[in-house]
Structure formats: structure tokens, C-alpha cells
Chimera marker file (.cmm) of the C-alpha trace (Angstrom):
<marker_set name="trace">
<marker id="1" x="5.812" y="4.740" z="-18.015" r="1" g="1" b="0" radius="0.5"/>
<marker id="2" x="5.735" y="0.479" z="-17.646" r="1" g="1" b="0" radius="0.5"/>
<marker id="3" x="2.970" y="-1.923" z="-17.256" r="1" g="1" b="0" radius="0.5"/>
<marker id="4" x="4.055" y="-3.311" z="-14.001" r="1" g="1" b="0" radius="0.5"/>
<marker id="5" x="3.610" y="0.001" z="-12.649" r="1" g="1" b="0" radius="0.5"/>
<marker id="6" x="0.082" y="1.063" z="-14.537" r="1" g="1" b="0" radius="0.5"/>
<marker id="7" x="-1.379" y="-2.129" z="-13.277" r="1" g="1" b="0" radius="0.5"/>
<marker id="8" x="-0.350" y="-1.221" z="-9.679" r="1" g="1" b="0" radius="0.5"/>
<marker id="9" x="-2.032" y="2.299" z="-10.084" r="1" g="1" b="0" radius="0.5"/>
<marker id="10" x="-4.844" y="0.822" z="-11.370" r="1" g="1" b="0" radius="0.5"/>
<marker id="11" x="-5.099" y="-1.609" z="-8.674" r="1" g="1" b="0" radius="0.5"/>
<marker id="12" x="-4.736" y="0.398" z="-6.736" r="1" g="1" b="0" radius="0.5"/>
<marker id="13" x="-7.304" y="3.277" z="-7.458" r="1" g="1" b="0" radius="0.5"/>
<marker id="14" x="-9.646" y="0.276" z="-8.259" r="1" g="1" b="0" radius="0.5"/>
<marker id="15" x="-9.200" y="-0.861" z="-4.303" r="1" g="1" b="0" radius="0.5"/>
<marker id="16" x="-9.564" y="2.599" z="-2.812" r="1" g="1" b="0" radius="0.5"/>
<marker id="17" x="-12.855" y="2.417" z="-4.652" r="1" g="1" b="0" radius="0.5"/>
<marker id="18" x="-13.819" y="-0.790" z="-3.124" r="1" g="1" b="0" radius="0.5"/>
<marker id="19" x="-12.319" y="0.061" z="-0.130" r="1" g="1" b="0" radius="0.5"/>
<marker id="20" x="-14.457" y="3.082" z="0.338" r="1" g="1" b="0" radius="0.5"/>
<marker id="21" x="-17.719" y="1.756" z="-1.019" r="1" g="1" b="0" radius="0.5"/>
<marker id="22" x="-17.617" y="-0.999" z="1.594" r="1" g="1" b="0" radius="0.5"/>
<marker id="23" x="-16.588" y="0.895" z="4.630" r="1" g="1" b="0" radius="0.5"/>
<marker id="24" x="-19.243" y="3.621" z="3.510" r="1" g="1" b="0" radius="0.5"/>
<marker id="25" x="-22.621" y="2.164" z="4.660" r="1" g="1" b="0" radius="0.5"/>
<marker id="26" x="-21.331" y="0.611" z="7.756" r="1" g="1" b="0" radius="0.5"/>
<marker id="27" x="-19.464" y="3.240" z="8.942" r="1" g="1" b="0" radius="0.5"/>
<marker id="28" x="-22.522" y="5.771" z="8.599" r="1" g="1" b="0" radius="0.5"/>
<marker id="29" x="-24.955" y="2.829" z="10.306" r="1" g="1" b="0" radius="0.5"/>
<marker id="30" x="-22.149" y="3.392" z="13.164" r="1" g="1" b="0" radius="0.5"/>
<marker id="31" x="-22.647" y="6.625" z="13.410" r="1" g="1" b="0" radius="0.5"/>
<marker id="32" x="-26.691" y="6.572" z="13.823" r="1" g="1" b="0" radius="0.5"/>
<marker id="33" x="-26.033" y="3.946" z="16.276" r="1" g="1" b="0" radius="0.5"/>
<marker id="34" x="-23.704" y="6.007" z="18.634" r="1" g="1" b="0" radius="0.5"/>
<marker id="35" x="-25.971" y="9.321" z="18.209" r="1" g="1" b="0" radius="0.5"/>
<marker id="36" x="-28.875" y="7.129" z="19.330" r="1" g="1" b="0" radius="0.5"/>
<marker id="37" x="-27.375" y="5.559" z="22.220" r="1" g="1" b="0" radius="0.5"/>
<marker id="38" x="-25.295" y="8.875" z="23.547" r="1" g="1" b="0" radius="0.5"/>
<marker id="39" x="-29.597" y="10.090" z="23.313" r="1" g="1" b="0" radius="0.5"/>
<marker id="40" x="-30.729" y="7.290" z="25.218" r="1" g="1" b="0" radius="0.5"/>
<marker id="41" x="-27.716" y="7.684" z="27.812" r="1" g="1" b="0" radius="0.5"/>
<marker id="42" x="-28.839" y="11.550" z="28.147" r="1" g="1" b="0" radius="0.5"/>
<marker id="43" x="-32.505" y="10.555" z="28.590" r="1" g="1" b="0" radius="0.5"/>
<marker id="44" x="-31.774" y="7.923" z="31.085" r="1" g="1" b="0" radius="0.5"/>
<marker id="45" x="-29.890" y="10.422" z="33.303" r="1" g="1" b="0" radius="0.5"/>
<marker id="46" x="-32.535" y="12.853" z="32.678" r="1" g="1" b="0" radius="0.5"/>
<marker id="47" x="-35.061" y="10.659" z="34.482" r="1" g="1" b="0" radius="0.5"/>
<marker id="48" x="-32.520" y="9.809" z="37.114" r="1" g="1" b="0" radius="0.5"/>
<marker id="49" x="-32.866" y="6.164" z="36.162" r="1" g="1" b="0" radius="0.5"/>
<marker id="50" x="-29.352" y="3.711" z="36.331" r="1" g="1" b="0" radius="0.5"/>
<marker id="51" x="-28.300" y="2.682" z="32.819" r="1" g="1" b="0" radius="0.5"/>
<marker id="52" x="-27.384" y="-0.641" z="32.216" r="1" g="1" b="0" radius="0.5"/>
<marker id="53" x="-24.220" y="-1.119" z="31.357" r="1" g="1" b="0" radius="0.5"/>
<marker id="54" x="-24.232" y="-4.884" z="30.270" r="1" g="1" b="0" radius="0.5"/>
<marker id="55" x="-24.044" y="-6.227" z="26.584" r="1" g="1" b="0" radius="0.5"/>
<marker id="56" x="-26.985" y="-5.192" z="24.347" r="1" g="1" b="0" radius="0.5"/>
<marker id="57" x="-27.624" y="-5.654" z="20.625" r="1" g="1" b="0" radius="0.5"/>
<marker id="58" x="-26.898" y="-2.250" z="19.679" r="1" g="1" b="0" radius="0.5"/>
<marker id="59" x="-23.609" y="-2.653" z="21.016" r="1" g="1" b="0" radius="0.5"/>
<marker id="60" x="-23.067" y="-6.133" z="19.402" r="1" g="1" b="0" radius="0.5"/>
<marker id="61" x="-23.985" y="-4.344" z="16.369" r="1" g="1" b="0" radius="0.5"/>
<marker id="62" x="-21.817" y="-1.141" z="16.308" r="1" g="1" b="0" radius="0.5"/>
<marker id="63" x="-19.102" y="-3.691" z="16.915" r="1" g="1" b="0" radius="0.5"/>
<marker id="64" x="-19.546" y="-5.428" z="14.347" r="1" g="1" b="0" radius="0.5"/>
<marker id="65" x="-20.009" y="-2.158" z="11.887" r="1" g="1" b="0" radius="0.5"/>
<marker id="66" x="-17.003" y="-0.831" z="13.401" r="1" g="1" b="0" radius="0.5"/>
<marker id="67" x="-15.132" y="-4.231" z="12.027" r="1" g="1" b="0" radius="0.5"/>
<marker id="68" x="-16.444" y="-3.987" z="8.747" r="1" g="1" b="0" radius="0.5"/>
<marker id="69" x="-15.581" y="-0.061" z="8.628" r="1" g="1" b="0" radius="0.5"/>
<marker id="70" x="-12.080" y="-0.813" z="9.421" r="1" g="1" b="0" radius="0.5"/>
<marker id="71" x="-11.903" y="-3.362" z="7.176" r="1" g="1" b="0" radius="0.5"/>
<marker id="72" x="-13.180" y="-1.008" z="4.493" r="1" g="1" b="0" radius="0.5"/>
<marker id="73" x="-10.460" y="1.308" z="5.538" r="1" g="1" b="0" radius="0.5"/>
<marker id="74" x="-7.868" y="-1.368" z="5.213" r="1" g="1" b="0" radius="0.5"/>
<marker id="75" x="-8.813" y="-2.276" z="1.714" r="1" g="1" b="0" radius="0.5"/>
<marker id="76" x="-8.242" y="1.922" z="1.392" r="1" g="1" b="0" radius="0.5"/>
<marker id="77" x="-4.991" y="1.834" z="2.495" r="1" g="1" b="0" radius="0.5"/>
<marker id="78" x="-3.655" y="-1.065" z="0.609" r="1" g="1" b="0" radius="0.5"/>
<marker id="79" x="-4.714" y="-0.276" z="-2.259" r="1" g="1" b="0" radius="0.5"/>
<marker id="80" x="-2.845" y="3.588" z="-1.650" r="1" g="1" b="0" radius="0.5"/>
<marker id="81" x="0.394" y="1.587" z="-1.042" r="1" g="1" b="0" radius="0.5"/>
<marker id="82" x="-0.395" y="-0.116" z="-4.016" r="1" g="1" b="0" radius="0.5"/>
<marker id="83" x="-0.404" y="3.258" z="-5.877" r="1" g="1" b="0" radius="0.5"/>
<marker id="84" x="2.624" y="4.474" z="-3.917" r="1" g="1" b="0" radius="0.5"/>
<marker id="85" x="4.801" y="1.253" z="-5.027" r="1" g="1" b="0" radius="0.5"/>
<marker id="86" x="3.269" y="2.018" z="-8.710" r="1" g="1" b="0" radius="0.5"/>
<marker id="87" x="5.209" y="5.450" z="-9.007" r="1" g="1" b="0" radius="0.5"/>
<marker id="88" x="7.950" y="4.423" z="-6.789" r="1" g="1" b="0" radius="0.5"/>
<marker id="89" x="8.799" y="1.417" z="-9.365" r="1" g="1" b="0" radius="0.5"/>
<link id1="1" id2="2" r="1" g="1" b="0" radius="0.2"/>
<link id1="2" id2="3" r="1" g="1" b="0" radius="0.2"/>
<link id1="3" id2="4" r="1" g="1" b="0" radius="0.2"/>
<link id1="4" id2="5" r="1" g="1" b="0" radius="0.2"/>
<link id1="5" id2="6" r="1" g="1" b="0" radius="0.2"/>
<link id1="6" id2="7" r="1" g="1" b="0" radius="0.2"/>
<link id1="7" id2="8" r="1" g="1" b="0" radius="0.2"/>
<link id1="8" id2="9" r="1" g="1" b="0" radius="0.2"/>
<link id1="9" id2="10" r="1" g="1" b="0" radius="0.2"/>
<link id1="10" id2="11" r="1" g="1" b="0" radius="0.2"/>
<link id1="11" id2="12" r="1" g="1" b="0" radius="0.2"/>
<link id1="12" id2="13" r="1" g="1" b="0" radius="0.2"/>
<link id1="13" id2="14" r="1" g="1" b="0" radius="0.2"/>
<link id1="14" id2="15" r="1" g="1" b="0" radius="0.2"/>
<link id1="15" id2="16" r="1" g="1" b="0" radius="0.2"/>
<link id1="16" id2="17" r="1" g="1" b="0" radius="0.2"/>
<link id1="17" id2="18" r="1" g="1" b="0" radius="0.2"/>
<link id1="18" id2="19" r="1" g="1" b="0" radius="0.2"/>
<link id1="19" id2="20" r="1" g="1" b="0" radius="0.2"/>
<link id1="20" id2="21" r="1" g="1" b="0" radius="0.2"/>
<link id1="21" id2="22" r="1" g="1" b="0" radius="0.2"/>
<link id1="22" id2="23" r="1" g="1" b="0" radius="0.2"/>
<link id1="23" id2="24" r="1" g="1" b="0" radius="0.2"/>
<link id1="24" id2="25" r="1" g="1" b="0" radius="0.2"/>
<link id1="25" id2="26" r="1" g="1" b="0" radius="0.2"/>
<link id1="26" id2="27" r="1" g="1" b="0" radius="0.2"/>
<link id1="27" id2="28" r="1" g="1" b="0" radius="0.2"/>
<link id1="28" id2="29" r="1" g="1" b="0" radius="0.2"/>
<link id1="29" id2="30" r="1" g="1" b="0" radius="0.2"/>
<link id1="30" id2="31" r="1" g="1" b="0" radius="0.2"/>
<link id1="31" id2="32" r="1" g="1" b="0" radius="0.2"/>
<link id1="32" id2="33" r="1" g="1" b="0" radius="0.2"/>
<link id1="33" id2="34" r="1" g="1" b="0" radius="0.2"/>
<link id1="34" id2="35" r="1" g="1" b="0" radius="0.2"/>
<link id1="35" id2="36" r="1" g="1" b="0" radius="0.2"/>
<link id1="36" id2="37" r="1" g="1" b="0" radius="0.2"/>
<link id1="37" id2="38" r="1" g="1" b="0" radius="0.2"/>
<link id1="38" id2="39" r="1" g="1" b="0" radius="0.2"/>
<link id1="39" id2="40" r="1" g="1" b="0" radius="0.2"/>
<link id1="40" id2="41" r="1" g="1" b="0" radius="0.2"/>
<link id1="41" id2="42" r="1" g="1" b="0" radius="0.2"/>
<link id1="42" id2="43" r="1" g="1" b="0" radius="0.2"/>
<link id1="43" id2="44" r="1" g="1" b="0" radius="0.2"/>
<link id1="44" id2="45" r="1" g="1" b="0" radius="0.2"/>
<link id1="45" id2="46" r="1" g="1" b="0" radius="0.2"/>
<link id1="46" id2="47" r="1" g="1" b="0" radius="0.2"/>
<link id1="47" id2="48" r="1" g="1" b="0" radius="0.2"/>
<link id1="48" id2="49" r="1" g="1" b="0" radius="0.2"/>
<link id1="49" id2="50" r="1" g="1" b="0" radius="0.2"/>
<link id1="50" id2="51" r="1" g="1" b="0" radius="0.2"/>
<link id1="51" id2="52" r="1" g="1" b="0" radius="0.2"/>
<link id1="52" id2="53" r="1" g="1" b="0" radius="0.2"/>
<link id1="53" id2="54" r="1" g="1" b="0" radius="0.2"/>
<link id1="54" id2="55" r="1" g="1" b="0" radius="0.2"/>
<link id1="55" id2="56" r="1" g="1" b="0" radius="0.2"/>
<link id1="56" id2="57" r="1" g="1" b="0" radius="0.2"/>
<link id1="57" id2="58" r="1" g="1" b="0" radius="0.2"/>
<link id1="58" id2="59" r="1" g="1" b="0" radius="0.2"/>
<link id1="59" id2="60" r="1" g="1" b="0" radius="0.2"/>
<link id1="60" id2="61" r="1" g="1" b="0" radius="0.2"/>
<link id1="61" id2="62" r="1" g="1" b="0" radius="0.2"/>
<link id1="62" id2="63" r="1" g="1" b="0" radius="0.2"/>
<link id1="63" id2="64" r="1" g="1" b="0" radius="0.2"/>
<link id1="64" id2="65" r="1" g="1" b="0" radius="0.2"/>
<link id1="65" id2="66" r="1" g="1" b="0" radius="0.2"/>
<link id1="66" id2="67" r="1" g="1" b="0" radius="0.2"/>
<link id1="67" id2="68" r="1" g="1" b="0" radius="0.2"/>
<link id1="68" id2="69" r="1" g="1" b="0" radius="0.2"/>
<link id1="69" id2="70" r="1" g="1" b="0" radius="0.2"/>
<link id1="70" id2="71" r="1" g="1" b="0" radius="0.2"/>
<link id1="71" id2="72" r="1" g="1" b="0" radius="0.2"/>
<link id1="72" id2="73" r="1" g="1" b="0" radius="0.2"/>
<link id1="73" id2="74" r="1" g="1" b="0" radius="0.2"/>
<link id1="74" id2="75" r="1" g="1" b="0" radius="0.2"/>
<link id1="75" id2="76" r="1" g="1" b="0" radius="0.2"/>
<link id1="76" id2="77" r="1" g="1" b="0" radius="0.2"/>
<link id1="77" id2="78" r="1" g="1" b="0" radius="0.2"/>
<link id1="78" id2="79" r="1" g="1" b="0" radius="0.2"/>
<link id1="79" id2="80" r="1" g="1" b="0" radius="0.2"/>
<link id1="80" id2="81" r="1" g="1" b="0" radius="0.2"/>
<link id1="81" id2="82" r="1" g="1" b="0" radius="0.2"/>
<link id1="82" id2="83" r="1" g="1" b="0" radius="0.2"/>
<link id1="83" id2="84" r="1" g="1" b="0" radius="0.2"/>
<link id1="84" id2="85" r="1" g="1" b="0" radius="0.2"/>
<link id1="85" id2="86" r="1" g="1" b="0" radius="0.2"/>
<link id1="86" id2="87" r="1" g="1" b="0" radius="0.2"/>
<link id1="87" id2="88" r="1" g="1" b="0" radius="0.2"/>
<link id1="88" id2="89" r="1" g="1" b="0" radius="0.2"/>
</marker_set>
């Protein structure tokens, strides 16, 4: 293997690790907020009350966390592509 191949593979592995580290925290918090939102919806339906469907702080936070997790996943995908290119060249 040439130096370029090894550099692409090393860069790809580093990018995948960085993307995973970047996506892990926001994704876990997003899942927790989603669970909490579903629990509140079940409670509201049990009480018989109508739930406000407007924008809440939690829904905005969930959107931000989802975007951060998606960015981390894109970094991981770019790292994987770099590893594949490193093996193909």
C-alpha cells in the first residue's frame, strides 16, 4: 500500500471515530426527550385533556439534537467513504 492509501484509511478511521463521538451524545438526549414526549402524550390522553400541538421548547431542542446527530452521522459516512477510497486506490 502506498502512503496515500494509508493516509486516506487513517483519515477515514479518525473521521468515523470523531463522527461517532459527536453524534452519540445528542442522539441519546434526543431519544430521552422523545420518550418523555410520548409519556406526556399518553398521560394527557389518559386524563382526557387536549394536548397543545404548537411548538414547544422540547420540540425545538429535539430538532436541534436531531440535526447534531445527523451531522455526526454524515461525518461518519464521509470517513467510511474515505476508507473505501483508500482501499480502492
